[in-house]
Wavefront OBJ file of the C-alpha trace (Angstrom):
o trace
v -86.664 33.328 56.361
v -85.539 36.667 57.779
v -82.700 37.946 55.614
v -81.097 40.059 58.329
v -79.158 38.300 61.077
v -77.029 39.753 63.898
v -78.286 42.971 65.514
v -77.624 45.951 63.244
v -78.141 46.674 59.547
v -77.663 49.709 57.322
v -80.510 51.276 55.331
v -79.881 54.311 53.120
v -78.187 56.729 55.506
v -78.460 55.153 58.950
v -77.862 52.077 61.051
v -80.952 50.380 62.481
v -81.733 47.308 64.565
v -82.657 44.158 62.631
v -86.159 44.051 64.118
v -86.916 46.956 61.762
v -85.720 45.030 58.706
v -88.169 43.967 55.993
v -87.396 41.440 53.264
v -89.389 43.733 50.950
v -86.402 46.080 50.949
v -84.622 43.395 48.922
v -87.255 41.207 47.253
v -89.638 43.864 45.920
v -88.696 45.613 42.718
v -85.248 45.049 41.221
v -82.153 44.354 43.269
v -78.474 44.314 42.423
v -76.416 42.620 45.108
v -73.163 41.087 46.258
v -72.462 38.732 49.158
v -69.071 39.430 50.716
v -67.439 37.154 53.248
v -66.028 38.868 56.307
v -63.122 37.056 57.950
v -61.243 38.420 60.943
v -63.087 41.706 60.421
v -61.944 42.045 56.790
v -64.407 42.091 53.832
v -62.485 39.604 51.682
v -61.819 40.567 48.055
v -63.932 43.709 48.488
v -62.521 45.415 45.391
v -63.392 42.443 43.192
v -66.958 42.378 44.472
v -67.434 46.080 43.769
v -65.904 45.761 40.309
v -68.364 42.971 39.513
v -71.202 45.087 40.886
v -70.186 47.910 38.538
v -70.358 45.439 35.642
v -73.783 44.177 36.744
v -75.030 47.765 37.011
v -74.047 48.506 33.415
v -75.835 45.400 32.137
v -78.960 45.761 34.263
v -79.373 49.543 34.034
v -79.595 49.776 37.818
v -77.320 52.644 38.890
v -74.923 52.518 41.824
v -75.399 55.769 43.723
v -72.684 55.142 46.307
v -68.967 54.936 45.641
v -66.979 51.827 46.440
v -65.121 53.739 49.139
v -68.389 54.747 50.818
v -69.614 51.150 50.715
v -66.345 50.038 52.319
v -66.787 52.595 55.117
v -70.313 51.316 55.758
v -69.129 47.692 55.912
v -66.303 48.487 58.318
v -68.753 50.272 60.619
v -71.311 47.463 60.255
v -68.722 44.949 61.440
v -67.789 47.140 64.410
v -71.380 47.778 65.487
v -72.287 44.093 65.354
v -69.009 43.046 66.985
v -68.955 40.109 64.588
v -65.657 39.648 62.713
v -66.837 36.627 60.710
v -69.869 36.030 58.479
v -71.469 36.905 55.156
v -72.593 40.456 54.440
v -75.047 41.261 51.679
v -74.787 44.611 49.887
v -77.930 45.602 47.949
v -78.917 48.401 45.584
v -82.696 48.168 45.221
v -85.208 50.010 43.044
v -88.784 49.639 44.334
v -91.790 49.446 41.944
v -92.653 53.004 43.018
v -89.242 54.198 41.852
v -87.889 54.789 45.355
v -84.486 53.314 45.997
v -82.752 51.624 48.910
v -79.167 50.816 49.716
v -78.731 48.086 52.308
v -75.877 46.292 54.007
v -76.523 43.509 56.499
v -75.318 40.177 57.778
v -77.222 37.421 55.995
v -77.588 33.697 56.774
v -74.668 31.553 55.715
v -73.907 27.857 55.550
v -70.207 27.065 55.614
v -69.071 23.508 54.865
v -67.853 21.380 57.756
v -64.312 20.035 57.939
v -65.745 16.607 57.140
v -67.338 17.970 53.961
v -63.995 19.450 52.909
v -62.370 16.045 53.435
v -65.074 13.775 52.050
v -66.779 16.103 49.572
v -70.463 16.818 49.013
v -73.172 15.424 46.780
v -74.761 17.687 44.169
v -77.685 17.315 41.778
v -78.372 18.359 38.191
v -81.092 20.926 37.493
v -82.317 21.927 34.039
v -82.262 25.732 34.100
v -80.522 28.734 32.596
v -80.035 32.207 33.991
v -81.482 34.906 31.736
v -78.407 37.060 32.231
v -75.709 34.895 33.826
v -72.961 37.529 33.894
v -74.955 39.980 36.078
v -75.650 39.360 39.769
v -79.344 40.240 39.886
v -81.780 38.833 42.406
v -83.991 36.257 40.666
v -86.368 34.996 43.346
v -88.243 32.645 41.009
v -85.215 30.569 40.022
v -83.681 30.904 43.473
v -86.708 29.405 45.225
v -87.189 26.674 42.611
v -83.623 25.453 42.939
v -83.578 25.834 46.736
v -86.680 23.641 47.003
v -85.157 20.992 44.736
v -81.901 20.979 46.718
v -83.706 20.616 50.055
v -85.979 17.846 48.764
v -83.028 15.946 47.296
v -80.897 16.347 50.410
v -77.845 17.514 48.457
v -75.476 20.430 48.941
v -75.933 22.230 45.617
v -77.573 22.042 42.182
v -75.564 22.245 38.978
v -77.433 24.087 36.225
v -77.758 22.350 32.851
v -78.747 24.306 29.739
v -80.883 23.182 26.789
v -77.800 21.877 25.001
v -77.103 19.478 27.876
v -74.101 21.464 29.089
v -73.267 21.899 32.772
v -72.629 25.607 33.223
v -72.436 26.518 36.929
v -73.947 25.910 40.334
v -77.032 27.774 41.515
v -74.827 29.640 44.009
v -71.351 28.563 42.989
v -69.067 27.850 40.041
v -68.076 24.299 39.155
v -64.839 22.765 37.885
v -64.124 19.253 36.616
v -60.791 17.415 36.390
v -59.968 15.043 33.557
v -56.640 13.736 32.234
v -54.602 16.316 34.132
v -56.709 19.240 32.919
v -59.264 21.490 34.605
v -62.565 22.027 32.772
v -64.949 24.894 33.540
v -67.494 26.917 31.576
v -66.282 30.147 29.902
v -66.907 33.629 31.285
v -69.816 34.459 28.997
v -71.853 31.474 30.220
v -71.575 32.031 33.970
v -71.530 34.535 36.775
v -67.821 35.188 37.091
v -67.358 34.216 40.710
v -64.696 35.959 42.754
v -63.455 32.651 44.176
v -63.425 31.255 40.634
v -61.214 34.157 39.565
v -58.574 33.431 42.198
v -58.614 29.698 41.498
v -58.080 30.380 37.778
v -55.219 32.758 38.606
v -53.585 30.098 40.752
v -53.963 27.433 38.061
v -52.399 29.727 35.471
v -49.508 30.582 37.792
v -48.838 26.896 38.418
v -49.037 26.045 34.722
v -52.003 23.735 35.174
v -53.941 23.520 31.872
v -57.526 24.773 31.868
v -60.190 24.169 29.201
v -62.695 27.027 29.267
v -65.700 25.107 27.978
v -68.793 23.587 29.598
v -68.812 19.884 30.332
v -71.580 18.044 28.479
v -73.692 15.538 30.382
v -72.396 12.794 28.085
v -68.847 13.493 29.323
v -69.668 13.533 33.020
v -68.652 9.900 33.548
v -65.206 10.659 32.145
v -64.412 13.246 34.824
v -62.160 12.051 37.639
v -62.920 14.801 40.160
v -65.023 17.921 40.563
v -65.185 20.890 42.896
v -67.261 23.978 43.638
v -66.010 27.494 44.280
v -67.862 30.298 46.019
v -67.919 32.867 48.794
v -69.181 30.411 51.415
v -67.776 27.058 50.219
v -64.401 28.468 49.110
v -63.053 25.407 47.212
v -65.199 22.392 48.045
v -64.787 18.851 46.644
v -67.772 17.122 45.030
v -68.003 13.396 45.732
v -71.112 12.528 43.732
v -73.526 13.816 41.105
v -76.355 11.641 39.881
v -74.848 8.109 39.573
v -71.306 9.368 39.116
v -68.820 9.239 41.991
v -65.670 11.364 42.123
v -62.419 11.090 44.016
v -61.931 13.860 46.579
v -58.207 13.342 46.982
v -57.083 14.330 43.484
v -53.763 16.249 43.653
v -55.014 19.048 41.384
v -58.034 19.527 43.637
v -55.847 19.610 46.743
v -53.588 22.162 45.049
v -56.563 24.389 44.131
v -57.836 24.282 47.733
v -54.444 25.277 49.153
v -53.873 27.938 46.502
v -57.202 29.606 47.171
v -56.763 29.515 50.949
v -53.375 31.159 50.509
v -54.919 33.967 48.427
v -57.530 34.580 51.136
v -54.917 34.587 53.907
v -52.697 36.996 51.963
v -55.621 39.389 51.409
v -56.612 39.366 55.078
v -53.040 39.933 56.204
v -52.715 42.906 53.843
v -56.019 44.564 54.813
v -56.555 43.857 58.495
v -56.331 46.826 60.842
l 1 2 3 4 5 6 7 8 9 10 11 12 13 14 15 16 17 18 19 20 21 22 23 24 25 26 27 28 29 30 31 32 33 34 35 36 37 38 39 40 41 42 43 44 45 46 47 48 49 50 51 52 53 54 55 56 57 58 59 60 61 62 63 64 65 66 67 68 69 70 71 72 73 74 75 76 77 78 79 80 81 82 83 84 85 86 87 88 89 90 91 92 93 94 95 96 97 98 99 100 101 102 103 104 105 106 107 108 109 110 111 112 113 114 115 116 117 118 119 120 121 122 123 124 125 126 127 128 129 130 131 132 133 134 135 136 137 138 139 140 141 142 143 144 145 146 147 148 149 150 151 152 153 154 155 156 157 158 159 160 161 162 163 164 165 166 167 168 169 170 171 172 173 174 175 176 177 178 179 180 181 182 183 184 185 186 187 188 189 190 191 192 193 194 195 196 197 198 199 200 201 202 203 204 205 206 207 208 209 210 211 212 213 214 215 216 217 218 219 220 221 222 223 224 225 226 227 228 229 230 231 232 233 234 235 236 237 238 239 240 241 242 243 244 245 246 247 248 249 250 251 252 253 254 255 256 257 258 259 260 261 262 263 264 265 266 267 268 269 270 271 272 273 274 275
């Protein structure tokens, strides 16, 4: 699949047409990346994405040679040149095997849930896998392709990763929360990629005084959960209706509150940053 969609992308110091894009710019060598959702022309939660990229750079030893302000300027211009105010933009710092380096920014394929999926929820699967370094957002094509194949073959929306201890940690491209006895359960920071959407959901829950247990849910406890939901750049807050043989309610009041709270945070950010 061609990574670059729309018409224009940015490579190093210039804007080019997407017919000159090569996936090797991203997949060869080592890549540090973020996917930022653009809504109404605004790169949503840009500062949070760049802060996480700084953290990933420290862990991975891949330097960031552009400032956050320069990256913002490039994204604003990318949106203008493509005349596309909505979509997902991937920002990549890449080190090729030769040692040469590339900075890229481009619109990438996205799959946003339908309104029906937000109402009725989505089915997910379990997948036995662990990220080598879960707190850093590094491109891992091996795991990515393995999970993508399993998801497509199973006909589900997402795969929840399960570690060797039988604990559900996170989704392959999302974070996951469970609801049980009036409490929210989700894996702690050190076990997952700290999603930006996850951050704002946790902030909302704290503000509302909703109790949160920061621990992974074990497979043996899955049947005791009443509801579950995913968070991420594309899904936002998305109800889960089924995993394996376990069905969940999608109308739980805590889930509805999390969805509304997150949407409000997004709307507030856009209103504050739109031109």
